[in-house]
C-alpha positions in Angstrom: -4.7 8.3 -21.5 -6.1 11.8 -21.4 -9.8 12.4 -21.6 -9.3 14.3 -24.8 -8.5 11.1 -26.7 -11.7 9.3 -25.6 -14.7 9.8 -28.0 -17.7 10.9 -26.2 -20.5 8.4 -26.2 -24.1 9.7 -26.3 -26.6 8.1 -24.2 -29.5 6.2 -25.9 -31.9 8.8 -24.4 -29.9 11.7 -26.1 -29.9 9.9 -29.5 -33.6 9.3 -29.3 -34.2 12.9 -28.4 -32.2 14.1 -31.4 -34.0 11.8 -33.7 -37.3 12.9 -32.4 -36.3 16.6 -32.9 -35.2 15.8 -36.5 -38.5 14.0 -37.2 -40.5 16.9 -35.8 -38.4 19.3 -37.9 -39.0 17.3 -41.0 -42.7 16.9 -40.2 -42.9 20.7 -39.8 -41.2 21.2 -43.2 -43.5 18.6 -44.8 -46.6 20.4 -43.3 -45.4 23.7 -44.7 -44.8 22.1 -48.2 -48.3 20.5 -48.1 -49.8 23.9 -47.2 -47.9 25.6 -50.1 -49.0 22.8 -52.5 -52.6 23.3 -51.4 -52.3 27.1 -51.9 -50.7 26.7 -55.3 -53.4 24.2 -56.3 -56.2 26.6 -55.2 -54.4 29.4 -57.1 -54.2 27.2 -60.2 -57.9 26.3 -59.9 -58.7 30.0 -59.6 -56.5 30.9 -62.6 -58.1 28.1 -64.6 -61.6 29.3 -63.7 -60.9 32.8 -64.8 -59.0 31.7 -67.9 -62.1 29.6 -68.8 -64.3 32.6 -68.3 -62.0 34.8 -70.4 -62.0 32.1 -73.1 -65.7 31.9 -73.0 -66.2 35.7 -73.2 -63.7 36.0 -76.0 -65.5 33.3 -78.0 -68.8 35.1 -77.4 -67.1 38.4 -78.5 -65.9 36.6 -81.7 -69.4 35.3 -82.4 -70.8 38.8 -81.8 -68.3 40.3 -84.2 -69.2 37.8 -86.8 -72.8 38.8 -86.3 -71.8 42.3 -87.5 -70.5 40.8 -90.7 -72.9 40.4 -93.7 -74.9 37.2 -93.4 -75.1 37.0 -97.2 -73.7 39.1 -100.1 -76.1 41.3 -102.0 -76.4 40.5 -105.7 -77.3 43.5 -107.8 -77.2 43.2 -111.6 -74.0 41.5 -112.7 -72.0 42.3 -109.5 -71.0 39.4 -107.2 -69.0 39.7 -103.9 -66.7 37.1 -102.4 -64.8 37.5 -99.1 -62.0 36.0 -97.0 -62.0 37.0 -93.3 -59.2 35.6 -91.0 -58.8 37.1 -87.5 -55.3 36.7 -86.0 -57.0 35.8 -82.6 -60.5 35.5 -81.3 -61.6 38.8 -82.6 -60.3 41.0 -85.4 -59.2 44.6 -85.9 -60.6 44.2 -89.4 -64.2 44.7 -90.3 -66.1 44.8 -93.6 -69.5 45.3 -95.0 -71.3 45.1 -98.4 -74.5 47.2 -98.5 -77.2 47.5 -101.1 -77.9 51.2 -101.2 -80.8 51.1 -103.7 -81.9 49.3 -106.8 -78.8 50.4 -108.8 -76.0 50.9 -106.3 -74.1 48.7 -103.9 -71.5 49.9 -101.4 -68.4 48.1 -100.0 -66.5 49.0 -96.9 -63.4 47.6 -95.1 -61.6 49.0 -92.1 -58.5 48.1 -90.2 -57.8 49.5 -86.7 -54.3 49.8 -85.6 -53.2 46.6 -83.7 -55.6 43.7 -83.2 -57.5 42.0 -80.5 -60.4 43.4 -78.4 -59.5 47.1 -78.5 -59.1 47.1 -82.3 -62.3 45.1 -82.7 -64.3 47.5 -80.5 -63.0 50.4 -82.6 -64.0 48.9 -85.9 -67.5 48.0 -84.6 -68.0 51.6 -83.6 -66.8 52.8 -87.0 -69.2 50.5 -88.8 -72.1 52.0 -86.8 -70.8 55.5 -87.6 -70.7 54.9 -91.3 -73.0 57.3 -93.2 -73.9 56.4 -96.7 -77.0 58.5 -97.5 -78.2 62.0 -96.8 -81.9 61.9 -96.0 -83.8 64.9 -97.6 -87.5 65.8 -97.6 -89.2 63.0 -99.6 -85.9 61.7 -101.1 -82.3 60.8 -100.3 -78.9 61.5 -101.8 -76.1 59.0 -101.9 -73.0 60.4 -100.2 -69.9 60.6 -102.3 -67.3 58.1 -100.9 -65.0 61.1 -99.9 -67.9 62.6 -97.9 -68.6 59.3 -96.2 -64.9 59.0 -95.2 -64.8 62.6 -94.0 -67.8 62.1 -91.7 -66.4 58.8 -90.4 -63.1 60.6 -89.6 -65.0 63.3 -87.7 -67.1 60.7 -85.8 -63.9 59.1 -84.6 -62.3 62.4 -83.6 -65.5 63.5 -81.8 -65.1 60.5 -79.4 -62.0 62.2 -77.9 -60.5 58.9 -77.1 -57.9 59.0 -74.4 -55.3 56.9 -76.3 -54.1 57.8 -79.8 -56.3 55.4 -81.7 -56.5 55.4 -85.5 -57.5 53.2 -88.4 -57.4 52.8 -92.1 -60.5 52.3 -94.2 -61.8 52.1 -97.7 -65.4 52.8 -98.8 -66.7 52.7 -102.4 -69.9 52.4 -104.5 -70.5 50.5 -107.7 -73.3 51.5 -110.0 -74.5 48.1 -111.1 -76.0 49.5 -114.3 -73.1 51.5 -115.6 -70.4 49.5 -113.7 -68.7 52.7 -112.7 -67.0 52.5 -109.3 -66.1 55.4 -107.1 -64.2 55.0 -103.8 -62.2 56.8 -101.1 -59.4 55.5 -99.0 -58.1 56.6 -95.6 -54.5 55.4 -95.4 -55.7 52.0 -96.6 -53.9 49.8 -99.2 -55.0 50.8 -102.7 -57.6 48.5 -104.3 -56.5 46.3 -107.3 -58.4 46.0 -110.5 -57.8 42.6 -112.0 -59.1 43.0 -115.6 -60.6 40.3 -117.7 -57.5 40.3 -119.9 -55.3 39.3 -117.0 -53.7 42.7 -116.4 -53.7 44.3 -113.0 -54.1 48.0 -112.1 -53.6 49.7 -108.8 -56.3 52.3 -108.2 -55.3 55.5 -106.5 -57.1 58.1 -104.3 -55.5 60.3 -101.6 -56.6 60.4 -98.0 -55.0 60.3 -94.6 -55.6 57.9 -91.6 -58.9 58.1 -89.7 -58.7 59.6 -86.2 -55.7 61.8 -86.7 -56.5 65.2 -88.3 -59.5 67.4 -88.1 -61.2 68.3 -91.4 -59.2 65.8 -93.3 -60.3 65.7 -97.0 -60.6 62.5 -99.0 -60.3 62.3 -102.7 -62.7 60.2 -104.8 -61.1 57.7 -107.0 -62.9 56.3 -110.0 -62.7 53.4 -112.4 -64.8 51.8 -115.1 -65.5 48.1 -114.7 -66.3 45.7 -117.5 -67.6 42.1 -117.8 -65.1 39.7 -116.2 -63.2 42.3 -114.2 -62.5 41.7 -110.5 -62.1 44.6 -108.0 -59.9 43.4 -105.0 -59.9 45.1 -101.6 -57.7 43.9 -98.8 -56.1 44.8 -95.5 -52.4 45.0 -95.0 -52.6 41.7 -93.0 -52.5 40.0 -96.5 -49.1 41.5 -97.1 -47.9 40.5 -93.6 -49.1 36.9 -94.2 -46.7 36.6 -97.1 -43.7 38.2 -95.3 -40.4 36.5 -94.9 -39.5 36.9 -91.3 -39.8 40.5 -90.3 -39.4 41.7 -93.9 -42.7 42.6 -95.6 -42.7 42.4 -99.4 -45.8 44.3 -100.4 -45.6 42.9 -104.0 -45.2 39.2 -103.1 -48.9 38.6 -102.3 -49.8 40.3 -105.6 -47.7 37.8 -107.5 -49.4 35.0 -105.5 -52.8 36.5 -106.5 -51.8 36.8 -110.2 -50.6 33.2 -110.2 -54.2 32.2 -109.4 -56.1 34.6 -111.7 -57.2 31.7 -113.9 -59.3 30.3 -111.0 -62.9 31.1 -110.3 -63.0 33.8 -107.6 -64.3 31.5 -104.8 -61.6 28.9 -105.6 -59.0 31.6 -105.8 -59.7 32.8 -102.3 -59.8 29.2 -101.0 -56.4 28.5 -102.6 -54.9 31.7 -101.2 -56.2 30.7 -97.7 -54.6 27.3 -98.0 -51.3 28.9 -99.1 -51.4 31.3 -96.1 -51.8 28.3 -93.8 -48.7 26.8 -95.4 -46.8 30.1 -95.0 -47.9 30.6 -91.3 -50.6 28.4 -89.7 -53.8 29.9 -88.4 -52.4 29.3 -84.9 -49.5 31.6 -85.7 -51.2 34.4 -87.6 -49.2 37.6 -87.7 -52.1 40.0 -88.3 -55.8 40.1 -89.1 -56.5 39.5 -92.7 -59.5 40.5 -95.0 -60.0 40.2 -98.7 -63.1 41.4 -100.6 -63.5 40.7 -104.3 -66.2 42.4 -106.4 -66.6 40.4 -109.6 -68.5 41.4 -112.7 -70.3 38.5 -114.4 -69.0 37.8 -117.9 
């Protein structure tokens, strides 16, 4: 029989050597895997550490932003204010204020920076500090017309010469709490709604472009006369987005939801709207920042 037909038989020493080599190879691969696991674990620990720091800093930023909101609403004459403020994330690109200007006049203000999150929040906080409501004269003062206030705010934003194209909408107005006359100016912001005591609703108009776009933009003063039982409603476009179906925004749908609750006291109306918004899209899946301010005239 030829040698080619005989299976080669390895010696025990050769088999042992091959097994030892395989064991060494596997041990090397296992050591490499253990090293990779330790590296990934350290990386995860580092990421978790920085994520915790970011979370803590964002929570502090959210607290700071809320500190810029009114601690309580001024009550002047028969005028009462109610608010709903819902950031889409930790911080909001919306910001509002209600300011007692003197013994007769109270001002309201709401701004909405493009986008949301920290950049938008920083912009609105700057805008609040840049808001000018009075002109100080020798021994006296003059309340600025809303259109003047908006013009100066627009100029203050442009004067920053921001590197990125950053703009915002805003609305500023004043209520004379003796005559109940209201004047306001809007910069690309949704028009305020006047929900009258008889249940009818009116959209108040005033022309004015976005803040931070055009030099020397002029802002028209809108005016209305309030009466007992009326409610003046200011809001950001996040309200319209909250009631959107998919990617389609129906700007009238939220108004119908509002009108369906007009029989409710104002604080309950806002609470019920908030619950309905949670039903539409939970607070964990908010599409945009959302703010509503209601100025109510006592009956």
